N, C-alpha and C positions, 0 to 999 in steps of 0.2 A: 447577287440574287440568292435568296435562300427560300427553300420550300420544305415545309414540314407537315406531317400528318398526325393528327391526334385521334385515336380511336375512342368513340363515345360508347359504343356497344358493338355486338356482332354485326349489326345491320346499318350502323351510322358512324360517320367519321367527319372530321373537319380538316380541311387542307388550308394552310396559311402560306401565302406567297408574298415575300418581302422584296420590293424592288427599290434599289438605290439609284442615285443620280448617275453613277458611272455606267449603269446598265442601259440607259437610254440617251445620255447626253450627246454622244457623238452622232447618233442617228438624227436626233432633233435638230442639232446645230447644222448638219448637212442639208436637211430639208429647208431650213430657214434661209441658209445661204443661197440655195437655189431659188427660193421665192424672191430674195432680194435682187437677183440677177434679172428676173423676169417681171417684177412687179411694175405696174403702171399706176403710180400715185400722183395726182395733180401737184405741181410745184417741184417735182424732182425728175431729173433725167433718168431714163431706164438704166438700171444697174447702179445708180448712185443714191438709192434710198437709204437713209441711216438705219443701221441694224436695230437700234433701239425701237424705232417706229415699226419695223417689220415684226419684232418680237411682241410689241404691244398689240399689234393688230392680229397676228396669226399664231403667236407663241402658245397660248393655252390650247387652242384647237389641235395643233400639231402634237403637243405633249400628250393630250388625251388619246388621240388616235394611236400614237406609237406605243404608249404604255399599255393600252388595251390589246394591241397586236402582240406585244411581248408577253403579256399576261396569258392570253389564250394559247399561244405557242408553247410556253413553258409548262402550263398546266396540263396540256394534252400530252406533252412528252413525259411528264412526271407520271401520269396515270398509266401510260404505256410501259415505261421502264419498270414501274413498281408492280405491273401486271395486276392492277386493281380491277376487279370485275364489278363495274358500277351499273346501277339502274338509272335510266333517264340521263340527265346531264347535271353537272355540278351547279348548285344554286348559290348565288352571292349571299353571304351572311351579313354583310355590313348593314347596320341599322342607320348609320349617318351618311350624309352626302360626302363624297371624297373632297378633301381640301387640296385643290390642284396648285395652290400657291406654295406648298412645301416641296422639298426636294426628294424625300423618301416616302414610300407608300407601302401600306400593308393591306392585303386583301384576304378575306376568309371565305371559304366555300364549303357548304354542306354537301356531303356525299351520301347517296343511298347505296349500300353494298348488297350485292347478290348473296343470298343465303347459301350455306353449305348443306347439302342433302344427298341422299342416295336414292336411285330409282330402281325398283324391282318390277320388271315387266311381267314376270310370271306371278301374278297375283294369286292369293289363296282361293278366292271365289272364281270359278271358271266363267268365261265370257262366251256367249252364244255366237257361233259362226253359222249363218244361215246358208243352206244349199237349196236354192229355189229351183223347183222342177216345173216343167210344163206338163200338166196332167192331160188326160184324154179330153176332158171337157174344153180346156183352152185350145187344144189342137183342133178339135171338132169345129169350134167357133171360128178359128183362123182359116180352116179349109173352106168353110161356108162363106166367109167374108171374101176370100180370093175368088171363089166361083161366082159370087155376085158381082165382084168388080170386073171380071173378065166375061161375064155373061152378056146377054143382049136384052134390050127393052122391047116389050110388046105393048103397043098402045091399046088402051081399053076405053070403054064408054061409061063405065061406072066403077065405083070403088068396091073391091072385095078384099077379104082377109089376105094379108101379106103384101098388098100392093104398095107402090110408091106414088105419092100424090104431090104434085107441084102446084103451088098457089101463093097467095099473099095474105099474111096476117096483118090485121089492122086494129088499133085501139087509139082513139084520139086523145084520151086522158093521159096515157103514158107515152104518147108519140110513137106508137108501134106502127111501122109500115115496112114490112120485111117480106120479100119474096124468097121462098125456100122450097126445098124438096124434103119431104118427110115420109118415112116408112111407117106403116101401121104398127110394125114390130117395135118402133122406137117409143110408142105411147104406152104409158103405164095404166092410165085411167080407162076403165071399162066404158064409162059413159061417153067419153070422148071418141073412143073407137066405134061404139055403136052409132054415134051421131054422124060419123063419116061413111060408114058402110052404106052402100047404095047411092051415095051422092055422085053427081055427074059434073063434067067440066062446065063451068058457068055458074054452078050453084055456090051460094054463100052459106056457110055453116057457122053457127055461134058456139064457141067452146069455152069452158071454164079452165083457167090455167092451173088452179089448185089441184095438185096430184096428177097433172097431165103427164109428167115425165118421171122417170125413175130418179133422176138427179136434177135438182133445181138449176144447176149450171147450164142445163140444156135450154133454159129460158133465154139465156144469152145467145146461144148458138142459133136457135130457130126463130126467136122473136126480136132479137136485136136490142134487148134492154140492157141496162148497165149491170155490173156485177152485184151492186148493192140491191137493186130492184129485183134481180133474179131470185134471191133467197126469199122463200115464202110468198112469191108473187100470187096474188089472188084477185084476178080481174077476168072479165069476159073479153074474148077477141073474136073478131069476124074473120073467117078463113075463106077466101074466094078461090075456088078450085079452077085451075087453068088446064091441067093435064093429069091423066091417070095412066100409070104404066105398071105392067107386071114384069119383074126382072127374072128372066129365064136363066138358071144357073149354067155356067160353062161346063161342058163335059170334062170328066177326068180322063184326059187322053194325052198323048205325047205332044200334041200341039200346045196344050196349056203348060205342060212341064217345061217345054223349050222356051216359052215366053217368060216364064218365071226365073229359070236358072241357067239358060243357055242350052244350046243344042246338045242333047245326049247326056247331060250331067245328071239328070233325074229321069228314070224310065218307068216308075210305077208309083201307085198311090202310097205304098208302104215307104218308099224312098222319100216321097214328098213329105209325108208326116214326120219322118226322121229328120229331114232337113229343117222343117219348121221348128221342131223341138230343139235341134242344135242351135239354130239362130236365136230362138227366144231365150234359151238358157244362157247363151253367151251375153245377151243384153242384161239378163237378170243378175249376172255375176257382178256387173258394175254397181248395181244398187246394193247387192249383198256386201260388197267390199266397202262401200261408203258407210253403210250401217255399222260394219265391224270397226272401221276406223273411228267413227264417232263414239262407239261404245268403249273402245279401248282408251281413247283420250279421256273420256269422262271418268273411267275407272282409275286411270293413273292420277288424274287431278285429285280425286277423292282419297286415294290411298297413299299418295306421296305428301307427307306432312312437312311443312316448313313455314317459318314466319317471313313476313315482308316488312320493309320500312314504310308502313302505311302512311304515317304523317308526312314523310318526305315526298312520297309519290303523289299524294294529294296536292301538295305545294307545287310539285313539278308539273302536274297536269294543268293547274291553274295558271302557272307562269308561261307555259308553252302554248296555251290556247291562242288561236288566231283572233278570237273575239273575247272581249272582257268576260271574265267568269268569276262568280262569287265562290267563296269557300264551300258553301253548301252544294252548289252545282258541281264543283270539282269532286266533292265526296261521292256524289251520285254517279258521276262519270267513272270514277275509280271503281266503284262497286260493279258497274257494268263491264269494265275491262279487266277486272282482277283475274277472272277465270282464264282469259286468253293469255294474260301475262304469266300465270303459273305454268300453262302448257308450253309457252315459249321457253321458259327456263328448263322445264323437263326435257323438251325436245333438244335444246342446246346441250344439255348434259349427256343425253344419249348419243348425239352426233360426236361429241368430243371423246367419248369412250369407245366408239365403234368406227373404225376407219372406213368400213364398207358403206357407211351412211353418208360419206362425203361424195359430192358430185364432181366428177373429173371432166376436163375439156373433151376428152375422147368420147365420154358417155354423152355429153351434150351434142357433139357432132354426129354420133350414131343415132341419137334420138331425132335430130333434124333430118337425117337421111331417110329414116323410116317414115317420118311424117310426110316427106316429099314423095316417097314411093307410093304411099297410100293415096295421096291426092292425085298423082299422075295416073294411077291405075283406074281411078274413077273416070278419067277422060280417055281411056283406051290404051294408055302407054304402060303396059305391065312390066316391061324390062328396060328401064332407062339405063344409059351407060354410066359408068363411074365418073366420067368427066362431067356429065350433066349434073349428077348428084353433088359432086364436089363444088361446082360453080354456084349452084343454087343454095347449098348449105352455107357456103362462105358468105353469101349476101345476107342470109338470115342471121348468122352469128355475128354480123357486124352491126345488127340492130339491137341496141341495148334493151329495149322493151321486150323483143322476142326472146332474147337470152334469159331475161328475168322470168318470163312466163314459162319457158321450157324448164328452167331450173326448178321452179316451184312444182311443176308436174313431176319431174324426176325425184325431187326431194320427198314429195308425198308418196310416190310409188315405192321408194326405198324404205320409207318408214312403215308403210303398210306391209311390205314383204318381211320386214324385221319383226313386226308384231305377229304375223302369221307363223313365223318360225319359232318365236320365243315366248309368246303369251300363252296363258293357260286357257285354251279354247275347247269348247265342246260343240260338235257339229250337229245341226238339226235340219233334217230334210223337210221341206215345206212347200206347198203350192204358192203361186204368186198371190192369189187372193188372200190366203191365210197369212202370208208374210205381211201384206199391207195392213191387215187388221191388227196383227200382233206387234209389229214393229212401230207403227205410226199412229194407231188409234187407241 
């Protein structure tokens, strides 16, 4: 057997695999002899079928199977030994059908080679790292929401400003028939608010949906319409009132603090507001980190220049598709996936050059234990024993899908930490409301 590689250019090569009779003959003969021993062919006793008949009936199929096995094995070994960094899989180059009646065979494969390039994480243009803060307005709203949630309802005989109204919305045309509870504070439209003021249980009030809520998505929540119908909904709905309540806010006292955070952990309104701020900003950090990761990835893709074997990759996408795909469809799929492929190569380069970006088994085990601790704490077991943790983590680590999921989490976190430490970042302090507008709108 002989394997050679011909370089076409920096991104493409052709590998030729030549297989001669002595490479496969013994294996094929052994399989055919075994077939002969076990073949049940009418007119012949078992084990006495002429070898010529066995070869005629099974010879080509066995030859094809064994040559293909040998071909794939040797090709894989060659790519590994030569340390060729290929994209996709080798694609057969042969234009003609293989003539299996000959003794010697030659197979050619096109290779798409990974490009050579350098990655500079510290880009010239700085990338914004958002520090999202919970401002007084947000904390005030959260305090009010908590006091409403833990307050008590006072039943009333007619609707007044700030009340909560329970009733059923109906509209036959759109199939609306939804019982809900709505606060007058949730309404944006003045006409709708005015129509409800003074109404009593048992009354039916007709309301226009256009401009009734601050956000059209509330039409889904309160009226039960579809997402598509919710946008720009402009109909009349009948709202039959069943109950009117005033929500009396809970007092800011130790009883409320203990309900929220456990006995004695918070002892004043100031501490309550600090805790709300701390918890909110902890959650904001996840969104800030995700935004940072996305921005650094986009910047690296734009700033790291290299060519790809485009033509080869289009052919590979077309040939590896589960469903038949035209060349045009393959080109469009390649255009959609090119950005992701470029980042895979960039990330792979960074991991190969930085040992600290590799995930070790000990790190996986530690991650599993931390995850278990957090889950057990939710159920009241804040101090599980090492024996418990080792047993549960061992079961988790024996699950291939769980290991894959945790590895991806750790890989992402390590890459994010690497970017935080090495990228050219500028910090910007911003409220959550301003962050949403600036980052996503």
